[in-house]
Each structure stands twice: as C-alpha cells, then as structure tokens.
N, C-alpha and C positions, 0 to 999 in steps of 0.2 A: 504535909509540908508547910514550914513554915517561910514567909516573904519578908522582906526587909525595903528594898526597893523594886518599884515595879515602871514599867515602863506602857502609856497606854496608848496607841494611837489611835486616833480620831475621837482623840476624849476631850474634845469642841461639840460634838453632835448631839444628838438627841439620848440615843443610848448609850453611847461611850461615856457623855457628861453624866448621865445618871449613875452609872457606874462608880467613878471619880466622887461625887457626893455620896454613895449608899459605902465605898470603901475605908473613905477616911474617916465615915460616922463608925461605922461597924469593925474596922481592923486597926486600931490604934497605933499599932509599930508598923504600918507602912507608910514608907514616901513614896510618892507618886510622882512621875515626869509625863506630862501630856504633850504628846507631839501631834500637831495638827494645822493645817495650812491659816487655820484661824483669821480668815480673812473676813472683811467687812467690818462691822460695828461689834464691839461685843459679845460676846456669848450668853446671853443671860442665863444659863445651866449653871456656870462657871463662875457667878459674879458674887465676888463676898468670900470664896473659899480660901483665900491664899489668905486673908483676913483671920479669917475661924478658925484655920489650922495653918499657922505661923510655922515656916519652914519644913512644912511634909507635901506643899504641892509646888510642882516648878513647870513652868510652860513654855514648850519648843515649839516656834514656826517653823514650819518644815512639810514638803509633801515626803509620802512614801516613792514616789515616782523616779525622783531625784536621789540617782545612786551616792551620790558626793555627800549631801544631807542624813543618811542615812546610815552609810559607813562611819560617818563622823561621830553620830548620836549613840550608837554601838560601840563603837573603839571606845569613846571616852566614860560610858556607863560609869561601873558595875552598875546590872541588874539581874537580880534575881530571877523574873517573871516579865515577859511580854503579852500582853491581850489584845490581838489585830483588831479592831473596831474598823478601822477606816476601809473605807468604801467607797465604790461610785455606787448610787442608788436612782430608780428610775423614780420621776418625779409624776406624782399623780398618775392623770390620763397617757402620760408620755410613755412612751415606752422607752425614752431615751437614747442616746448615743452608744451605738455597739463598739465602735472602737476605743472610748473613753471607760466602758466598762472593764473590757479587757488589758488596757493601760493600768488602771487604775487597782484594780480587782486582783488580776492573773500578773502584771508585772511587778505592781509592787509588794504582793506578799512574795514573790518569790527573792525581789532585792531584801525586805525585810529578814529572809530565812535565812540569806546569805551570808549577812552581814553578822548575823546572832551566830550563828556558825564559826565565823571569821573571828568573833570578837575574843577579846582579851579575857585569858584564864578562862576559855570554855564557854563564855558566853553564857543567855542565862539558865537556868535546868529546869524551866519550862514556855514554852511559845504557844498559845491558844489562839486560834482562828476561829474567829465570829464566823457563819455560817447561817443558814435560811433552809427550810423546809419546800422551798421552792427549787431543789438542786434534784427533789424526786418526781418535779411532774405535778399530775392530779390522779387523783384515783376515787371512785365514785364505792366502791366496796369494801376498800378496813380505812386501818391508817397505817404511817410508814414504820418500819425498824431501822435501827442504824444497819441494817445489809440489804433492806433493799435497794433495787437497780437505779439510777442515775438516770432520769430520763427529764430534764431541764425542756422546758417550752419557751422560755424567752432567751437573748443572748445576756441580760443579766443573770438569770439563774443559771446560765452554760459558764460565763465565767466565775460567779462563785463554785461551782463545783469543779471548774480547775484548782481553783487556789486551796479547796479542801485537799483535792488530791496530791497537789504539792509540799502540802504540810504533811499527810501522813507520810507521803513518800520519804520526806528528811527524817523522819522516827527510821521508817525500813531500810535508807540505806546508809545513813551516818550515824542511827543510835540517837539521835535528835529527843528533848522532851516534849516533842509535838503533840497536840490533841485539837480537836473540832467540839466545838459546840452547834447543834441545827435548833432551832429555833422555830416558834407559830409568830403569828402577829401579834406584834408588839403596841400598847399603848399608856398613856401615863403624860406627866407631863413635862412643858417644855418640848413637845414633840410640832415637828414642821408642819404649816399650816395649808403643805398639799395632801397630807396625808388622812385619812378614812374621817377618822374622828373628829379631829381639830377643823377639816373643811364641811364636815355636816353642821357643830356645834356654831360655826362662824355664818355659816350660810341660814342658818335658822333665824339668828342674830339679825340678820340683815334684812331675814323674810324671801330671801331669795331660794330656788328650788332647789331640792334636795335629790342627788341626781341620781339611780341607781344603774348601775347594768344591768343590759339583760333583764329575765325576771325576779333577780335577787336573790333566787338561789343556790347562788355559790359559798359553800360554807367552809369557814376559816377556825382555828381551835388561836381564843385571845389568851394574850396573858400579860398581865402587869409587870412596865419597865423594873420594878422593884423585886420583883418576885423573878423575873429573869436572871438579873444581875446577880443575885441572891444563887442561883443555877453556876452562874461563872464563877464565881469565889470556890464554891464548893467544886468544882471541876478545874478548878487550878490548883486548889489544896489537894484533894482527894483522887483528883480521875489518874488516870493510867496512861502514860504515854503511848501514843498512837492509835488511842482508840476514838470513836465517836460517842457522845453523849444526847440527847434529846432532852432540851426543853419546854416542855409541852406543859397547861397546864387543864387538860382534859374539860376543856371549857370551848365547844363547836357554838358556830353563831352563825346561819344565814347570813348574808349579806343584807335584806331586807331586814329580818331582828334586828341588828347591830343598828341598822340606821333608826327606824324606828324604836328601839333604847335610847340613843342618840336625842332624838326628835323630843322624848316624852323629858329627858332629863333637862332640856335646854329649854323647855318651856316652864317648869318650875324654875329655874335659876332665873327667867325674864318676868316670871309671872303672867305668863298667857295662856288662855287655856290650849290642853293639847292638842285639842282637836283640831285647830288652829295650825299650828306647826307638824303636825301629820299630814294636814293635806297638802302642804309644800313637797311630798314625796312627787319624784317623778321619775319615770324610769327609760332610758336611752339603751340604745343601739347597743349591745355585747362589745369589748373590745377582742383585741386577735391575741391569742393565745392565753385565754383566761380560762385558769386550771376549776374546772367544776369541785374539786374538794381538796383539799389541803390539811392532815392531822398527821401529829406525829405519837409514838407511844412512846412514853419517857419513864416505862417500867425500868430501864437500868441505871438510870439517874436516879430512879428512888430508890433505888436496892444499892446501889453501889456507893453513892454520894447521902444519900439523905435528904434528896431534895424532895423538897415537897412546898409548890404555892400559899402563900399565908393572905392574899386580897382575894375577897370574892367579890367576883366579877360585879356586879349589880353596883355595890359599894365602889369600887374604883373606878368605875365607867362614870357611875356620877359624880364622883370626887373631880376627875378629870374634867369632863363638864364644865361645870362651878369653875373650876378653877379657868379654863380656857373664856370662859363670860365674863369671869370677875378682871382676868388681865386687861380687856380688848380695851 
C-alpha cells in the first residue's frame, strides 16, 4: 500500500522522532505531519529536518487528550495513514502516575481512533498503534507470540494493553484499517537520559555508580530504533488490518550483561581503563513488578512483512554510547 500524507502522533519523542527521520530519508514520496505537545526546548531529534526536507514536514502542537484539537487535526487532513507513537511512559525507576497512563494511553488512543473514523472521506486507510511487549507480563520458559495471553504487571502495561484492544476493536466493529505492533526494548540516538542505556553511559562518564536492579538476571530483547522503525514502515505498508505484529530482534541480554557492555563502550569512548568503569557497577533492591524475562517471537513479521533487523547489537550499542558521550 502506498501513502503520501502520514500523521505521526508523538513524533517529537525518541522513537517517533527517529521514525520521522527514517521515513523522510527512506520514503521520499511521503509528507509527514507531526502532532506532539512539543513542550520545552526544541526537540533535538527534529532539529534541521524542515530545512533538509522542505515541504515534507509539518509540526502541529497539540495533545492527544484534547478532543477539540484531535478532531480539528483529523478533520482538516486528509491523511492516508496514522502512526500513533504518542504515549505516557514510565520514567527510569519511577513507576509513574497510573491516572496519567490511563488518560494519555487509553483515552488519547480512543479519541484518535474515533476522530479518524469520523474524518471526511472515510478517514485514513491505516491506523497503526505502537505497543510494547510489557502487555504480556513475564515469561521464564519461552517467548511471546501474538496470541499469547495479556498479563500486564504494571499500570503502564495495562494501559497499553487496553489501547491495543481498542485499536483492534475498531477493525472488528467498524472495519477500520487498524493494526498493532508490539516491540522489545529499544535503544539508539536521541533517547531520553532516564532510560537504561543513556543513564548508564552518563553515570559512567561522571564516575557515578551504575545501579543494577536485583541480581541483574532480568532479561530483555534489544532492538535498534532504526530497525524497529523499519518494521513499523513495513507493517504500515504490508500489514493486514486487525492484526498484531511483533518487532523483535532475537537479541536477548540480561540487564547485567547490557550494563557491562555499556560500561566497556563508555570506557573506550572516554579513554579510561575498562576495569575502572566496570568497578562502578552496584546492585540495588529490585523494583516492584519487574518482569524476569520478556522476549517476542517475530516470525510473523519476518514471514509476512519481510522484517529483518540490520543493526548488529554490539555495533549499534557502541555507536549509541559513543554518540551519547560525544554530545555531553
């Protein structure tokens, strides 16, 4: 399926902003509208894009929880597709505000879906909701498939699960072209400093402790942001409405292994002995609701969409850490 006008909610954030950069580069026929609160200082991930891609990027300030703004945006369109990145995420060790998760992730998604359904001309032909493998909870024995039971461990994960179900229900009830992607842990450039990779890199640079929850055995699958976003583009273009696609990299790492890798790459970037930086690792009490293992089976996306990550983990993580410390 071909698109010309694509609405990207949350396009000023880490994943959404990198999606905008990738789509402008790899889909020259697309014109993108970013809908984001865009509060505070200019978002580094978007800097220079309007000048580099004249006429192909429009920034609209707004909130997905403001019904009037959402209706006006979708009503003015027209958009061929909506890629819904906007979400309230937990920050670092903070479990976050459950009411904010419900407001932004559930109510905001509902408002977008309904505004898209009622948009002139039948609205966008595709509506892709970006979700997380946190909706499945924990698994020590295996990895999750698209039909695995939802068992969220935190209010954030529960809000994402509810948004997923709303998105899929709009296909079943109204025949809307809605679909969902769920992903693993994402890393890459422009990530906020409270997330694991940038937090560890900056702590290493400052000579501060590298804090690891529990014994560090919790495992996650890690994917580079560009690989994830290539999967999003493929799902948007080739995915079937009403379906869920897993965007995983088959790259499981324990938290301790990940932190040690960040420490080594930080030492290299800083010109310090590796053993000195590795010695900064400290273990702290595990956090509540910390799933022991989360990983996805991406077979469906691989077979139906031709999805295949390109960035090798060691190279991607090294470049990410180097970029974080170079930009200090």
